[in-house]
LOVEX-944882 format. One record per atom (N, C-alpha, C): residue in three letters; x, y, z. Coordinates in steps of 0.02 Angstrom, whole numbers, plus 50000, padded with zeros to 5 digits. Example, Ala and Ser with C-alpha at 12.3 -4.5 7.8 and 13.67 -1.06 7.14 Angstrom:
% LOVEX-944882
ala506604971650390/ala506154977550390/ala506604983550390/ser506424988850354/ser506844994750357/ser506455000250394/
END
This chain:
% LOVEX-944882
met513264899451830/met512854905451824/met513014909651763/pro513674910451745/pro513824914251685/pro513474911451623/ala513434904751621/ala513104901751562/ala512384904051558/met512034904651614/met511354906851613/met511294914051589/lys511764918251609/lys511754925151587/lys511844925651512/lys512294921451484/lys512404921651412/lys511784919351373/ser511384915251404/ser510804912651367/ser510224917551365/arg510224922551407/arg509654927051410/arg509524930651344/pro510044933351311/pro509914936651246/pro509624931851195/val509864925551197/val509604920651150/val508874919251164/leu508694918251228/leu508004917051246/leu507564922851228/ala507814928851238/ala507424934851220/ala507304935151145/ala507824933351107/ala507744933451034/ala507244928251011/val507264922251042/val506794917051024/val506084919151041/ala505994922251099/ala505324924551119/ala505064929851072/ala505504934451052/ala505294939751006/ala505094936850938/leu505494931850915/leu505334928750851/leu504674925050855/ser504534921750910/ser503904918250918/ser503314922950916/leu503384928650949/leu502844933650947/leu502734936250877/leu503294937450841/leu503244939950773/leu502884935050728/leu503074928650734/leu502764923550693/leu502024922750711/gly501864923250774/gly501174922650795/gly500744928250770/ala501044934150761/ala500664939950738/ala500634940550663/ala500994935950627/ala501014936450554/ala500314935350525/pro500134939150474/pro499474938350444/pro499404931650410/ala498794928850410/ala498664922450378/ala498584923650303/pro499054921050262/pro499004922150190/pro498464917850160/ala498234919950101/ala497724916150066/ala498014909550042/asp497674904150057/asp497894897450036/asp497264893650014/pro497214891749951/pro496624888149928/pro496464881949970/gln496984878849998/gln496874872750036/gln496454873950099/leu496424880150123/leu496014881550181/leu495274879950167/cys495034882250110/cys494344880750090/cys494254873450072/glu494744870550038/glu494704863650016/glu494694858850075/arg495134859950123/arg495134855650183/arg494494856350222/ala494254862450228/ala493624863650264/ala493044859950230/ala493034860150164/ala492504856650127/ala492544849150140/arg493144846350140/arg493214839150153/arg492974837350223/thr493154841350272/thr492954839950341/thr492204840450349/ala491904845750322/ala491184846650328/ala490804841150292/ala491074838950235/ala490754833550198/ala490764827050239/ala491334825550269/ala491394819550310/ala490914819750370/glu490824825650398/glu490394826350457/glu489654825950440/thr489464828250381/thr488744829150366/thr488474824350313/gly488914821250274/gly488684817050219/gly488544820750155/val488654827250154/val488584831050092/val489164829250046/pro489044827949982/pro489594826049937/pro490154831249937/val490754828849946/val491324833349951/val491424837249886/asp491304833949829/asp491404837549766/asp490884843049757/leu490304842249787/leu489804847549784/leu490024853649825/leu490274852449885/leu490524858049925/leu491114861449891/his491564857449863/his492124860349826/his491874864649768/ala491384862149731/ala491134865949674/ala490824872449695/ile490474872549751/ile490144878649772/ile490654883849795/thr491164881749832/thr491664886749852/thr492054889249791/leu492134885049740/leu492444887449678/leu491994892449642/ala491354890849638/ala490884895449604/ala490854902149638/glu490924902149704/glu490854908249742/glu491494912349747/thr492074909049750/thr492694912749764/thr493274910849718/gly493144906649667/gly493694903749629/gly494134908749593/arg494784907349594/arg495294910949555/arg495764905649526/arg496094907549472/arg496534902849439/arg497224902849472/his497484896849485/his498154895849510/his498504890949463/gly498974893449425/gly499314889049377/gly498844885949326/gly498334889649307/gly497854887249258/gly497284883149287/ile497294881949352/ile496774878049385/ile496364882549430/leu495714882149425/leu495274886149467/leu495274883249538/arg495414887549587/arg495424885449657/arg495094890849700/pro494844888949758/pro494474893849800/pro494944898749834/trp494654904149857/trp495034909549889/trp494694911149956/pro495034909950013/pro494694910650077/pro494554917750099/trp494954922450077/trp494894929350101/trp494554933750049/ala493934931850032/ala493554935349981/ala492944938750013/ile492754944449984/ile492154947950007/ile491784950549946/asn491124950449949/asn490714953449897/asn490294958849930/leu490414964849909/leu490054970649936/leu489734974449879/gly489074975149881/gly488734978749829/gly488784975349761/gly488844968649760/gly488884965049697/gly489574964749667/arg490074967549701/arg490754967449675/arg491204963249720/gly491514958049690/gly491944953649728/gly492644956449734/gln492944955249792/gln493644957049804/gln493994951149836/trp494614949949815/trp495024944449840/trp495644947349874/phe495704946349939/phe496254949249977/phe496804944049988/asp497404946649999/asp497974942150010/asp497984939150080/thr497674942450128/thr497694940150197/thr497014940350229/arg496924936350281/arg496314936350320/arg496204943250352/ala496744946150377/ala496684952650410/ala496414957950363/ala496624957850300/ala496394962750252/ala495644961750237/ala495434955550230/ala494724954250218/ala494304956250278/leu494554954950338/leu494194956850399/leu494154964450405/asp494694967850388/asp494684975250389/asp494144977850341/ala494094974850282/ala493594977050233/ala492894975950260/ala492784970350293/ala492124968950321/ala491964973850377/arg492444975050420/arg492334979750476/arg492214986850450/his492584988650398/his492484995250369/his491774995950342/ala491534990650309/ala490844990750283/ala490344991450341/leu490454987950395/leu490014988350453/leu490034995350483/asp490624998250486/asp490685005050513/asp490295010050472/gln490215008650408/gln489825012950364/gln489085011050362/gly488885006450405/gly488195004250407/gly488004999650351/arg488494996350320/arg488364991850264/arg488514984650286/gly487994981150307/gly488094974350329/gly487914969250277/asp487684971350218/asp487464966750167/asp488054964750122/phe488524961050152/phe489094958550114/phe489154951050125/asp489484947850077/asp489614940650079/asp490354939650092/leu490514934850135/leu491194934350160/leu491424927150166/gly492064925950149/gly492374919550162/gly492304914350107/cys492514908250123/cys492534902850073/cys491864901650039/phe491324902250077/phe490664900850050/phe490234907150044/gln490554913050052/gln490234919450040/gln489554920050075/ile489544918750139/ile488934919150178/ile488774926450192/asn488144928250184/asn487934935150190/asn487844937050264/trp488214942250285/trp488194944250355/trp487534947250376/his487234951250333/his486604954550351/his486064949350366/trp486014944350324/trp485474939450331/trp485654933950380/his486274932150385/his486444926250424/his486964927450479/gly487134933750491/gly487604935150544/gly487374932850612/arg486734932450622/arg486474930450687/arg486634923150703/his486824919250653/his487014912350664/his487754911650684/phe488124917150687/phe488834916950700/phe489004921450759/pro489514919750798/pro489684923850857/pro489984930550839/ser490274931150780/ser490594937450760/ser490714937250685/val490874943050657/val491014943250585/val491654939350569/gln492104938950618/gln492714935050607/gln492554927750591/ala492004925250620/ala491834918250611/ala491684916550538/leu491444921350500/leu491324920150429/leu491984918850391/leu492534921150420/leu493184920050389/leu493534913850417/asp493184909950457/asp493444903450477/asp493194898350427/pro493634895550387/pro493414891150332/pro492984885350355/leu493164882150411/leu492774876350433/leu492084878350458/thr492044883850494/thr491394886350516/thr490934887650456/ala491214890950406/ala490824892550346/ala490624886150309/ala491084881450304/ala490934875150268/ala490384871250303/arg490404871050369/arg489894867450406/arg489204870650396/tyr489194877250395/tyr488564880750385/tyr488284879350316/ala488714879850265/ala488504878550197/ala488274871350188/ala488624866650219/ala488444859650214/ala487754858350246/gly487634861350304/gly486994860550335/gly486434863350293/phe486564868950261/phe486064871950218/phe485914867550158/leu486434864850127/leu486334860350070/leu485954854050090/ala486104851350148/ala485764845350170/ala485014846650179/arg484834852350204/arg484134854050213/arg483794855050145/leu484154858050098/leu483874858950031/leu483764852149996/arg484224847550007/arg484134840849978/arg483504837550008/asp483404838350072/asp482804835550103/asp482174838550071/glu482224844850053/glu481644848250024/glu481544846549951/phe482094846349912/phe482034845549839/phe482164838449815/gly482454834249856/gly482504827249839/gly483164824849811/thr483554829149779/thr484194827149751/thr484724832449765/trp485354830349762/trp485894835149771/trp485934840049713/asp485784837849653/asp485784842349596/asp485274847949606/ala484674846049626/ala484164851149638/ala484354855649696/ala484664852649748/ala484874856749805/ala485404861849784/ala485854859849739/ala486364864449716/ala486054870449680/gly485564869149638/gly485234874749603/gly484864879149652/ala484504876149700/ala484124880149749/ala484584883849796/tyr485194881249806/tyr485694884749847/tyr485814891749821/his485784892249755/his485884898849724/his485234902749718/ser484694899449696/ser484074903049683/ser483494898249677/arg482894900649695/arg482284896849684/arg481954898749618/thr482214903649584/thr481974905349517/thr482234900049469/pro481804896449433/pro482034890749393/pro482614892249345/ala482574897849309/ala483104899349261/ala483774900549295/leu483764904149351/leu484374905449388/leu484644899149421/ala484194895149447/ala484404888849478/ala484724884249426/ala484434884049366/ala484694879749313/ala485384882149291/arg485474888649285/arg486124891449265/arg486664889749316/tyr486504890849379/tyr486984889449432/tyr487114881949437/gly486584877949432/gly486654870749436/gly487104868049381/ala487044870849321/ala487474868749266/ala488204870449279/arg488304876249308/arg488994878149325/arg489284873549379/ile488884871949429/ile489114867449482/ile489274860549453/ala488834858049409/ala488944851549378/ala489604851549338/his489724857049302/his490344857549264/his490954857549310/leu490914861349365/leu491484861649411/leu491594854949445/arg491064851349460/arg491144844749490/arg491484839949442/thr491314840549377/thr491604836149327/thr492344837649316/thr492504844049309/thr493204845849295/thr493644844349355/arg493394845149414/arg493794843549474/arg493894836049479/ala493354832149466/ala493414824949470/ala493914822249419/ala493944825449362/ala494404823249309/ala495104825849320/asn495194830149372/asn495844833049389/asn496134836749330/thr495704840349293/thr495914844249236/thr495844851649253/pro496264855949223/pro496194863149237/pro495504865649219/ala495204869349264/ala494554872349250/ala494634878849213/pro494184880449167/pro494234886849132/pro494074892549179/pro494264898749160/pro494074904449201/pro493314905149202/pro493054908649252/pro492324909549255/pro492064912749192/pro491454911049171/pro491174913949110/pro491174921549112/asp491304924549053/asp491284931749046/asp491774935349091/ser492344932049106/ser492844935049149/ser493524934549116/ala493924939749122/ala494614939549099/ala495024935949152/pro495554932249132/pro495964928649181/pro496264933449233/asp496184931549296/asp496474935149353/asp496244942349358/ala495724944349322/ala495454951149327/ala494914951349379/pro494824957049413/pro494264957549460/pro493604956249424/arg493174952449456/arg492534950749424/arg491974951649475/val491384952549449/val490804953049491/val490594946049511/asn490504944949576/asn490264938549600/asn489514938049583/gly489344933549539/gly488654932849518/gly488234928549564/phe488544926149619/phe488194921449662/phe488224923549734/pro487984929549753/pro487954931349823/pro487454926949860/leu487534926549927/leu487244920849963/leu486644922250007/leu486264917150015/leu485804916150071/leu485244921350076/val484914922850021/val484344927350021/val483774923849985/arg483174923950012/arg482604920649982/arg482174925549943/his481914923449886/his481474927649846/his480774927849876/asp480404933049860/asp479704933449881/asp479304927449856/ala479504924749798/ala479124919349767/ala479174912849805/ala479654912249852/ala479724905949889/ala479144905049936/pro478944898849949/pro478384897649996/pro478564899650066/ala478064901450104/ala478174903650173/ala478544898250211/gly479054900350250/gly479424895650291/gly479954891750253/ala480024893050187/ala480514889250148/ala481214891650164/leu481694887350149/leu482384889250159/leu482594894450108/ala483104898450127/ala483354903450081/ala483714900250023/ser483734903749967/ser484194902049914/ser484754907149915/leu485274905949875/leu485894909649885/leu486034914749830/val485544918649812/val485644923749762/val485284930049783/arg485604935749770/arg485274942149781/arg484794943249723/pro484144944349736/pro483664945049681/pro483794951149639/ala483624950549575/ala483684956249530/ala483194961649551/ala483334967849528/ala482914973449548/ala482184972249530/ser482074968749475/ser481384967549453/ser481024962349495/gln481404958749538/gln481104953349575/gln480844955549643/gly480954961749661/gly480694964149724/gly481174962849781/pro480984964749842/pro481434964149899/pro481564956949917/ala482154955749950/ala482324949149974/ala482094948350046/ile481964942150065/ile481744940550132/ile482194935450162/leu482404936350223/leu482824931350257/leu482434925150271/ala482764919550257/ala482504913350285/ala483104909350308/gly483244909150370/gly483834905750396/gly483734898350397/leu484224895050427/leu484194887850428/leu483574885250464/ala483324889150512/ala482724887050548/ala482094888550509/gly482154892450455/gly481584894450414/gly481244900550443/gly480914904450400/gly480544910250422/gly480974916350427/ala480664922150440/ala481024928450446/ala481314929250515/pro481834933550523/pro482144934550589/pro481664938050636/
END
């Protein structure tokens, strides 16, 4: 019995340590987005390098000279922010919601909560890399069915405006090439290394010019283009 008494402090310490570790914030790790992209690609048949390129275009930051995705990113009002932990990104999203601002993009694939939150059980789900990757992959697969090729789907993922689609598509093609060659990718155009930058590719909003019932593209329209209209994966307005 004395031996059992001596073990109680040790057991208590182990239990306390387990609770502490369980409560530790999830730090940003590029592999979270990368693994999610690989899994979603295997499940859906969407090219894995395409999913990797899109998460890089949306959230990429340089790590040791190589551009890699950032899971705890948010774009609010056209300004991207990269947080060190999931909890910090979630706090930012909740704060925006408390202020009545639901038009933000969140997570590995920067899915827009205002337009597509109804497809998710909670705002936290946007910060689940695999959930986001599966959603993005499904969207790309539908765009390929509509446009005929993965290259065209990549451009339409960003925008149905030809010039914007071409610009985004060229960036995606470049990212796919540099990743395949396993060479360091340059910093995003018009951006200083590791400096805060405006995310030029906010997600999942369709332009007025798109045909009725068409899938959304993934760019917030310019002021001159008029209001945006939701078109979810099922097509049509909410």
